[in-house]
C-alpha positions as CSV (number, residue, x, y, z in Angstrom):
1,M,-8.7,-30.1,35.0
2,G,-9.4,-29.7,38.7
3,W,-10.2,-26.2,39.8
4,M,-9.7,-24.9,36.3
5,K,-13.3,-26.2,35.6
6,D,-14.6,-23.3,37.6
7,E,-13.0,-19.9,36.6
8,S,-15.9,-17.8,37.7
9,G,-14.7,-14.3,38.7
10,L,-11.4,-14.8,36.9
11,G,-12.2,-12.8,33.7
12,K,-10.4,-9.8,32.2
13,N,-10.9,-6.5,33.9
14,A,-9.3,-3.0,34.0
15,A,-6.8,-4.1,36.6
16,N,-5.5,-7.2,35.0
17,Y,-5.7,-6.6,31.2
18,V,-4.5,-3.6,29.2
19,P,-4.3,-3.8,25.4
20,L,-0.7,-3.9,24.2
21,T,0.4,-0.8,22.3
22,P,3.8,0.9,21.7
23,L,2.1,4.1,22.8
24,S,2.7,2.8,26.4
25,H,6.4,3.1,26.0
26,L,6.4,6.9,25.5
27,R,3.8,7.4,28.3
28,R,6.1,5.5,30.7
29,A,9.3,7.2,29.5
30,A,7.8,10.6,30.1
31,R,7.3,9.6,33.8
32,I,10.5,7.8,34.5
33,F,13.0,9.4,32.1
34,P,11.6,12.9,31.9
35,D,15.1,14.6,31.7
36,R,16.8,12.1,29.4
37,L,17.5,13.1,25.8
38,A,14.8,11.6,23.6
39,V,15.2,13.1,20.1
40,V,18.1,14.8,18.5
41,Y,18.4,16.6,15.1
42,G,21.6,18.6,14.9
43,D,21.9,21.5,17.2
44,Q,18.4,22.9,16.5
45,H,16.3,20.1,18.0
46,R,17.3,18.4,21.3
47,K,14.2,17.3,23.2
48,T,13.9,15.5,26.5
49,Y,11.3,12.8,27.1
50,A,9.1,15.3,28.9
51,E,9.3,17.6,25.9
52,Y,8.9,14.8,23.4
53,H,5.7,13.6,25.2
54,A,4.3,17.1,25.3
55,R,4.9,17.7,21.6
56,V,3.3,14.3,20.7
57,S,0.3,15.3,22.9
58,R,0.0,18.6,21.1
59,L,0.1,16.8,17.8
60,A,-2.6,14.4,18.8
61,S,-4.7,17.3,20.2
62,A,-4.2,19.4,17.0
63,L,-5.2,16.4,14.8
64,A,-8.4,15.9,16.9
65,G,-9.1,19.7,16.5
66,A,-8.7,19.4,12.8
67,G,-11.4,16.8,12.7
68,I,-9.4,13.6,12.7
69,A,-11.5,10.9,14.3
70,P,-10.4,7.5,15.6
71,G,-9.9,5.2,12.6
72,D,-9.1,7.9,10.2
73,V,-5.8,7.7,8.2
74,V,-3.2,10.5,8.6
75,S,-0.4,10.2,6.0
76,T,3.1,11.4,6.1
77,I,5.5,12.3,3.4
78,L,8.6,13.0,5.5
79,P,12.2,12.1,5.8
80,N,13.7,10.9,9.1
81,I,13.2,14.2,11.0
82,P,11.7,14.8,14.5
83,A,8.3,15.4,13.1
84,H,8.2,11.9,11.7
85,A,9.2,10.4,15.0
86,E,6.5,12.6,16.7
87,A,3.9,11.4,14.2
88,H,4.6,7.8,15.0
89,F,3.2,8.4,18.5
90,G,0.9,11.5,17.9
91,V,-1.2,10.1,15.1
92,P,-2.2,6.9,17.0
93,A,-2.5,8.9,20.2
94,A,-5.4,10.7,18.4
95,G,-6.9,7.2,17.7
96,A,-5.9,7.5,14.0
97,V,-3.9,5.2,11.7
98,L,-0.5,6.3,10.6
99,G,0.1,6.0,6.8
100,A,3.8,6.7,6.2
101,I,4.4,7.1,2.4
102,N,7.7,6.6,0.6
103,T,9.2,10.0,-0.2
104,R,10.6,8.6,-3.4
105,L,7.4,7.7,-5.0
106,D,6.0,9.4,-8.1
107,A,2.8,11.5,-8.1
108,G,0.6,8.9,-9.7
109,T,1.5,6.3,-7.0
110,I,1.0,8.8,-4.2
111,A,-2.4,9.8,-5.6
112,Y,-3.4,6.1,-5.6
113,I,-2.3,5.6,-2.0
114,L,-4.0,8.7,-0.7
115,G,-7.2,7.7,-2.5
116,H,-7.1,4.0,-1.5
117,S,-6.3,4.7,2.1
118,E,-8.9,7.6,2.3
119,A,-6.3,9.7,4.0
120,K,-7.8,12.8,5.7
121,L,-4.6,14.8,6.3
122,V,-1.0,14.7,5.2
123,L,2.1,15.9,7.1
124,C,4.4,16.8,4.2
125,D,8.0,18.0,4.2
126,T,8.5,21.1,2.1
127,Q,10.9,19.3,-0.2
128,F,8.2,16.9,-1.2
129,L,5.3,19.3,-1.6
130,P,5.6,19.3,-5.5
131,Q,5.0,15.5,-5.6
132,L,2.1,15.8,-3.2
133,E,0.5,18.7,-5.0
134,A,0.8,16.9,-8.3
135,A,-0.7,13.8,-6.7
136,I,-3.7,15.7,-5.3
137,A,-4.3,17.3,-8.7
138,E,-4.7,13.8,-10.1
139,M,-7.3,12.8,-7.5
140,E,-11.0,13.2,-7.7
141,G,-12.4,15.6,-5.1
142,P,-10.5,18.0,-2.9
143,G,-7.9,15.6,-1.5
144,P,-6.6,15.5,2.1
145,E,-5.7,18.6,4.1
146,I,-2.0,19.5,4.0
147,V,0.2,20.4,7.0
148,E,3.6,21.6,5.8
149,V,6.7,20.5,7.8
150,A,9.4,23.0,7.0
151,D,13.1,22.3,7.6
152,P,15.0,25.6,7.2
153,S,18.2,24.0,8.5
154,A,18.2,21.7,5.4
155,G,17.4,24.5,3.0
156,F,13.6,24.0,3.0
157,P,11.9,27.0,4.5
158,A,8.1,27.1,4.7
159,T,6.3,28.1,1.5
160,G,3.5,29.9,3.3
161,R,0.9,28.0,1.2
162,Y,-0.2,25.8,4.1
163,T,-0.4,25.7,7.9
164,E,3.2,24.9,9.0
165,Y,3.8,22.1,11.5
166,E,5.0,24.2,14.4
167,A,2.0,26.5,14.1
168,F,-0.2,23.4,13.9
169,L,1.4,22.0,17.1
170,S,1.0,25.3,18.9
171,G,-2.8,25.0,18.7
172,G,-2.7,21.6,20.5
173,D,-2.9,20.8,24.2
174,P,0.2,19.3,25.8
175,A,-2.1,17.8,28.4
176,F,-4.3,16.1,25.8
177,A,-5.6,12.7,27.0
178,W,-4.4,10.1,24.5
179,I,-6.9,7.9,22.8
180,M,-5.5,4.5,23.7
181,P,-6.7,1.4,21.9
182,E,-9.7,-0.5,23.5
183,D,-8.5,-3.6,21.6
184,E,-4.9,-4.4,20.8
185,W,-6.0,-5.7,17.4
186,E,-7.1,-2.1,16.4
187,S,-5.2,-0.8,13.4
188,L,-2.0,1.2,14.2
189,A,-0.3,1.8,10.9
190,L,-0.7,1.4,7.1
191,N,2.3,0.6,4.9
192,Y,2.2,0.2,1.2
193,T,4.3,-2.4,-0.4
194,S,5.2,-3.1,-4.1
195,G,4.3,-6.8,-4.3
196,T,3.9,-8.6,-7.6
197,T,1.4,-6.3,-9.2
198,G,1.9,-2.8,-10.3
199,R,-0.4,-1.3,-7.7
200,P,1.0,-1.2,-4.2
201,K,-0.9,-3.2,-1.5
202,G,-1.8,-1.6,1.9
203,V,-0.3,-3.6,4.7
204,V,-2.2,-3.1,8.0
205,Y,-0.4,-3.3,11.3
206,H,-2.1,-3.7,14.7
207,H,-1.0,-2.3,18.1
208,R,-0.2,-5.7,19.5
209,G,2.2,-6.7,16.8
210,A,4.2,-3.4,17.0
211,Y,4.4,-3.7,20.8
212,L,5.7,-7.3,20.6
213,M,8.1,-6.3,17.8
214,T,9.7,-3.7,20.1
215,M,10.0,-6.2,22.9
216,G,11.4,-9.0,20.7
217,T,14.0,-6.6,19.2
218,V,15.3,-5.7,22.6
219,V,16.1,-9.4,23.2
220,S,17.5,-10.1,19.8
221,W,19.7,-7.0,19.7
222,Q,20.7,-7.6,23.3
223,L,19.8,-4.0,24.1
224,T,20.3,-2.4,27.5
225,L,19.2,1.0,28.9
226,R,19.9,4.2,27.0
227,P,21.0,3.1,23.5
228,I,21.6,5.9,21.0
229,Y,19.9,5.0,17.8
230,L,20.6,6.6,14.4
231,T,17.5,6.6,12.1
232,I,18.9,5.4,8.8
233,V,16.1,2.9,8.0
234,P,13.4,5.2,6.6
235,L,10.4,5.7,8.9
236,F,8.2,5.0,5.8
237,H,9.8,1.5,5.5
238,C,8.0,-0.8,8.0
239,N,7.8,2.2,10.3
240,G,11.6,2.1,10.6
241,W,11.5,-1.5,11.6
242,N,9.5,-0.3,14.7
243,H,12.8,1.0,16.2
244,T,11.4,4.5,16.9
245,W,8.5,3.0,18.8
246,M,11.0,0.9,20.8
247,M,13.4,3.6,22.0
248,P,11.3,5.1,24.8
249,L,11.1,1.6,26.3
250,L,14.8,1.9,27.1
251,G,15.0,5.6,27.7
252,G,17.1,5.7,24.5
253,T,17.8,8.6,22.2
254,V,16.6,8.8,18.5
255,V,19.2,10.7,16.4
256,C,17.5,11.9,13.2
257,C,19.3,11.6,9.9
258,R,17.7,13.4,7.0
259,D,20.3,12.6,4.4
260,I,22.1,9.3,4.5
261,T,25.7,10.1,3.8
262,A,29.0,8.7,5.2
263,K,29.8,12.1,6.8
264,H,26.4,12.3,8.6
265,I,26.8,8.7,9.8
266,Y,30.4,9.2,11.1
267,D,29.5,12.6,12.6
268,A,26.5,11.1,14.5
269,I,28.7,8.3,15.9
270,A,31.5,10.6,16.9
271,D,29.4,13.5,18.2
272,E,26.3,11.9,19.5
273,G,27.8,8.5,20.6
274,V,25.5,6.5,18.3
275,T,25.5,2.8,19.4
276,H,23.0,1.2,17.0
277,F,21.5,1.6,13.6
278,G,19.8,-0.4,10.9
279,G,20.2,-0.2,7.1
280,A,20.5,-2.0,3.8
281,P,23.9,-3.3,2.6
282,I,24.3,-0.1,0.5
283,V,24.7,1.8,3.8
284,L,27.6,-0.5,4.8
285,S,29.2,0.2,1.4
286,T,28.8,3.9,1.9
287,I,30.7,3.7,5.2
288,V,33.4,1.4,3.8
289,N,34.0,3.6,0.7
290,A,33.9,7.0,2.7
291,D,36.7,9.4,1.9
292,A,39.3,10.0,4.6
293,A,37.9,13.6,5.1
294,E,34.4,12.1,5.9
295,R,35.6,9.6,8.5
296,R,35.7,10.3,12.3
297,D,37.4,8.4,15.1
298,F,35.4,6.6,17.7
299,S,36.3,4.1,20.4
300,H,33.1,2.0,20.8
301,T,31.6,-0.8,18.7
302,V,28.5,0.2,16.7
303,E,25.9,-2.6,16.4
304,V,24.3,-2.8,13.0
305,F,21.2,-4.7,11.7
306,T,21.3,-5.1,8.0
307,A,18.5,-6.4,5.7
308,G,17.2,-6.2,2.2
309,A,19.8,-8.5,0.7
310,P,22.7,-10.5,2.2
311,P,25.7,-8.3,2.8
312,P,28.6,-9.2,0.4
313,A,31.6,-10.9,2.2
314,A,33.9,-8.2,1.0
315,T,31.8,-5.5,2.6
316,L,31.7,-7.4,5.9
317,A,35.5,-7.9,5.8
318,A,36.0,-4.2,5.2
319,I,33.5,-2.8,7.8
320,E,34.3,-4.9,10.8
321,P,37.8,-3.5,11.4
322,L,36.2,0.0,11.3
323,G,34.3,-0.6,14.5
324,F,31.0,-2.1,13.3
325,N,29.4,-5.4,14.2
326,V,27.0,-6.4,11.6
327,T,24.0,-8.8,12.0
328,Q,21.9,-10.0,9.1
329,V,18.2,-9.9,9.7
330,Y,15.3,-10.7,7.4
331,G,11.6,-9.8,7.2
332,L,9.0,-8.1,5.0
333,T,6.6,-5.2,5.2
334,E,4.0,-7.8,6.0
335,T,6.0,-8.8,9.1
336,Y,6.6,-5.3,10.6
337,G,10.2,-5.6,9.5
338,H,12.7,-8.2,10.7
339,V,11.6,-11.5,12.1
340,T,14.7,-13.6,11.7
341,E,18.3,-12.9,12.7
342,C,21.6,-14.5,12.0
343,L,22.2,-15.2,15.7
344,W,25.9,-15.6,16.2
345,R,27.4,-18.8,17.8
346,D,30.7,-18.7,19.6
347,R,31.8,-21.8,17.8
348,W,32.1,-19.8,14.6
349,N,34.6,-17.3,16.0
350,D,37.6,-19.3,14.9
351,H,36.3,-20.1,11.4
352,P,38.3,-18.6,8.4
353,D,37.0,-15.2,7.5
354,E,35.5,-16.5,4.2
355,D,33.4,-19.0,6.2
356,R,32.4,-16.6,8.9
357,Y,31.2,-14.0,6.4
358,A,29.2,-16.7,4.5
359,I,27.5,-17.5,7.7
360,K,26.8,-13.9,8.6
361,A,25.0,-13.5,5.3
362,R,22.5,-16.2,6.1
363,T,18.9,-15.3,6.7
364,G,19.1,-16.7,10.2
365,V,16.7,-18.1,12.8
366,L,13.4,-17.0,14.4
367,M,13.3,-13.9,16.6
368,P,11.6,-14.4,20.0
369,M,8.3,-12.6,19.2
370,M,7.5,-15.0,16.3
371,D,6.1,-18.5,16.3
372,E,7.5,-20.1,13.1
373,A,9.7,-19.2,10.1
374,E,10.2,-22.4,8.2
375,V,11.0,-23.5,4.7
376,L,8.0,-25.4,3.3
377,D,7.1,-27.0,0.0
378,P,4.4,-24.5,-1.2
379,E,2.6,-27.4,-2.9
380,T,2.4,-29.8,0.0
381,M,2.9,-27.3,2.9
382,Q,5.4,-29.8,4.4
383,S,8.8,-28.9,5.8
384,T,11.7,-29.3,3.4
385,P,14.7,-31.3,4.7
386,N,17.3,-29.4,6.7
387,D,20.1,-30.2,4.2
388,G,21.1,-26.8,2.9
389,E,20.1,-27.8,-0.6
390,T,16.4,-28.5,-0.9
391,Q,14.6,-25.3,-1.9
392,G,11.2,-24.2,-0.6
393,E,9.3,-21.1,0.3
394,I,9.8,-19.2,3.6
395,M,6.5,-19.4,5.5
396,I,5.9,-17.3,8.6
397,R,3.5,-17.2,11.5
398,G,3.5,-15.2,14.7
399,H,2.6,-12.1,16.5
400,C,4.2,-9.7,14.0
401,V,2.3,-10.8,10.9
402,M,0.1,-8.1,9.4
403,K,-3.7,-8.1,9.8
404,G,-3.9,-8.3,6.0
405,Y,-4.1,-6.1,2.9
406,L,-6.5,-3.1,3.0
407,K,-9.6,-3.6,0.8
408,N,-8.0,-6.7,-0.8
409,P,-9.5,-9.9,0.7
410,E,-8.4,-12.0,-2.2
411,A,-4.8,-11.1,-1.8
412,T,-5.1,-11.5,2.0
413,R,-6.5,-15.0,1.7
414,A,-3.8,-16.0,-0.8
415,A,-1.1,-14.6,1.5
416,F,-2.4,-16.6,4.5
417,E,-3.3,-19.8,2.7
418,G,-2.6,-22.9,4.9
419,G,-2.2,-21.0,8.1
420,Y,1.1,-19.3,7.2
421,F,2.1,-16.0,5.7
422,H,3.6,-16.9,2.3
423,S,6.8,-14.7,1.9
424,G,7.4,-15.5,-1.8
425,D,11.1,-15.9,-0.9
426,I,12.8,-19.2,-2.0
427,A,15.3,-20.6,0.6
428,V,17.0,-23.6,2.0
429,Q,17.3,-24.6,5.6
430,H,20.7,-25.7,7.0
431,P,21.1,-28.6,9.4
432,D,21.5,-26.2,12.3
433,S,18.0,-24.8,11.3
434,Y,19.4,-21.5,9.9
435,L,17.5,-20.2,6.8
436,Q,19.3,-18.9,3.7
437,I,17.4,-17.2,0.8
438,K,18.3,-18.4,-2.6
439,D,15.9,-16.5,-4.9
440,R,12.8,-14.2,-4.9
441,S,9.8,-15.8,-6.5
442,K,8.0,-12.5,-6.7
443,D,10.6,-11.0,-9.0
444,I,10.9,-8.0,-6.7
445,I,14.1,-6.0,-7.3
446,I,15.6,-4.6,-4.1
447,S,17.5,-1.4,-5.0
448,G,19.2,0.3,-2.1
449,G,16.8,-1.5,0.4
450,E,13.7,-0.3,-1.5
451,N,11.4,-2.7,-3.3
452,V,10.8,-2.2,-7.0
453,S,7.9,-4.1,-8.7
454,S,9.2,-5.4,-12.0
455,V,5.6,-5.5,-13.2
456,E,5.1,-1.8,-12.6
457,V,8.3,-0.9,-14.4
458,E,7.4,-3.3,-17.3
459,G,4.1,-1.6,-17.7
460,I,5.7,1.9,-18.0
461,V,8.3,0.8,-20.5
462,A,5.8,-1.2,-22.5
463,A,3.7,2.0,-22.8
464,H,6.3,3.5,-25.2
465,P,4.9,3.4,-28.7
466,A,7.9,1.6,-30.1
467,V,7.9,-1.3,-27.5
468,A,6.2,-4.6,-28.2
469,L,7.3,-6.6,-25.2
470,C,9.3,-5.7,-22.0
471,A,10.7,-7.8,-19.2
472,V,12.4,-6.2,-16.2
473,V,14.8,-8.1,-13.9
474,A,17.4,-7.3,-11.3
475,K,20.9,-6.4,-12.5
476,P,23.6,-6.7,-9.8
477,D,25.0,-3.2,-8.9
478,E,28.0,-2.5,-6.7
479,K,26.4,0.6,-5.1
480,W,22.7,-0.2,-4.9
481,G,22.9,-4.0,-4.6
482,E,20.4,-4.4,-7.5
483,V,19.0,-2.0,-10.2
484,P,16.2,-2.6,-12.8
485,C,17.4,-3.8,-16.2
486,A,14.9,-3.8,-19.0
487,F,14.9,-6.3,-21.9
488,V,12.9,-5.0,-24.8
489,E,11.5,-6.3,-28.1
490,L,10.6,-3.5,-30.5
491,K,7.6,-3.5,-32.7
492,N,8.2,-4.3,-36.4
493,G,9.7,-1.3,-38.1
494,A,9.8,0.7,-34.9
495,E,13.0,2.3,-33.6
496,A,14.0,3.5,-30.1
497,T,17.3,4.1,-28.3
498,E,18.3,3.0,-24.8
499,E,18.5,6.7,-23.8
500,E,15.0,7.4,-25.1
501,L,13.4,4.5,-23.2
502,I,15.2,5.4,-19.9
503,A,14.0,9.0,-20.3
504,H,10.5,7.8,-21.0
505,A,10.5,5.7,-17.8
506,R,12.2,8.4,-15.7
507,A,9.4,10.9,-16.6
508,R,6.8,8.5,-15.1
509,L,8.6,6.6,-12.3
510,A,10.6,7.4,-9.2
511,G,14.2,7.5,-9.9
512,F,15.0,4.3,-8.0
513,K,12.5,2.4,-10.2
514,T,13.8,3.6,-13.5
515,P,15.8,1.1,-15.5
516,K,19.5,1.7,-15.5
517,K,20.1,-0.5,-18.5
518,V,18.0,-1.4,-21.6
519,V,18.9,-4.4,-23.8
520,F,17.2,-4.8,-27.2
521,R,16.7,-8.5,-28.0
522,E,14.1,-11.2,-28.6
523,L,12.7,-12.3,-25.2
524,P,13.0,-16.0,-24.3
525,K,9.5,-17.5,-23.9
526,T,7.9,-20.8,-22.9
527,S,5.5,-22.7,-25.3
528,T,2.6,-20.8,-23.8
529,G,4.3,-17.4,-24.3
530,K,5.5,-16.8,-20.8
531,I,8.7,-14.9,-20.6
532,Q,11.5,-16.8,-19.0
533,K,12.9,-14.3,-16.6
534,F,15.5,-16.7,-15.1
535,E,17.4,-16.6,-18.5
536,L,17.3,-12.8,-18.5
537,R,18.6,-12.6,-14.9
538,E,21.6,-14.7,-16.0
539,V,22.3,-12.3,-18.9
540,A,21.9,-9.3,-16.6
541,K,24.7,-10.6,-14.4
542,T,27.1,-10.3,-17.4
543,L,26.2,-6.7,-18.3
């Protein structure tokens, strides 16, 4: 080893080691891009990096003043508006952990998340106050403090019942000294995922993973300075795939989009010059199927990351001529978002369209911030042959894998068994090493890019007094990609209609989780009584 035997005096110190954190991107941007446009939301909110940094600092200061201590959870129930981008920096700048909650969840699930995470304060958009108030009413004790984020431009003026966000910020100090992590393994964010059980699991991110996700995405998306990014991926979904944390690194502009419509997307591209966005395949379909009155002309190519399900070949064929270049990416909440990409090879340019689109729909290859994403046999933990036919489970390891599930060591151990994160996704690996998903072993339904736990929906439907058994599977849907379809066995002598069961579920579940179809029939079962869902999935395809 030579001189390396003696490394005295070569240890970490303040000069040569700084914990990695995405907070550093905005601190740097405020110094070197102070006058560049950082955040845009219509005409009413256009902030430079100097202004963005000051508002984030005010938020961090106000949170500290409200009693938020390092390690506390601050939740958000917000659409993609400027306050949500500010919270992504302001909450951790106060030393707290950001818990972005899906705005489409029902009150019972929100109550569980707030209680399980021990959230101390919630930033809540006026539109979603009824769900939050109903959730807090279900909780034991007083519940978290509420700061209301009004959005008069969208028709949601402040109710006056709570401190409003701008007033909350005004009490903060724009020169507040950010509480930076002492260890890059410190928790940064908490995201709840559906998983295979009815109760969501709390996925914990660390500062290091988010920092490296931002760096790796720059390489994979081949980004250069000053991209203009449209926030279509919800910031409550893997923290918007970490893209909002990434934009200050490049002096880019975040264009906020509250309601995802074709008109808003085309307007943002034409008026703000949007160059990049991410979204589920349903977003691509929305663009393709836009009315002539909603479309706008633009002269540049817009780069798109799509994930959640492989984009249909017909959608790719229709969207490319409109000025969009689509790249399929893959990941999970447990991996901070995308960790593989369908990296395009020049040799595929001359392939027939049908072949090109089939390749584009592949899951792809490893992104640079990760170490491995392989198809392994879950029994032997050995690699499957790269033959495009032998199925195994996608196993992942690398910098952007979660710390684990909050307060759930059993689930964490199971997820990391054998030194890999077990995705639960069944795939094959092609001779060129590209992965391709074939099925989802977790029976998760992906509707409009959102995960739906079949177990949770089954539990709600089965609670109806007429229902004996229920199995929920994915039914293909042209608009949403997949929707829940319930197969039901009724109790002897009991009666119920499809409309009655759908109404029963809708009263207890978020709209996107509610079954769109109910089929009454005897459920296929194994000799041990296990319902054979693969048979039902085949039936659902014909409905």
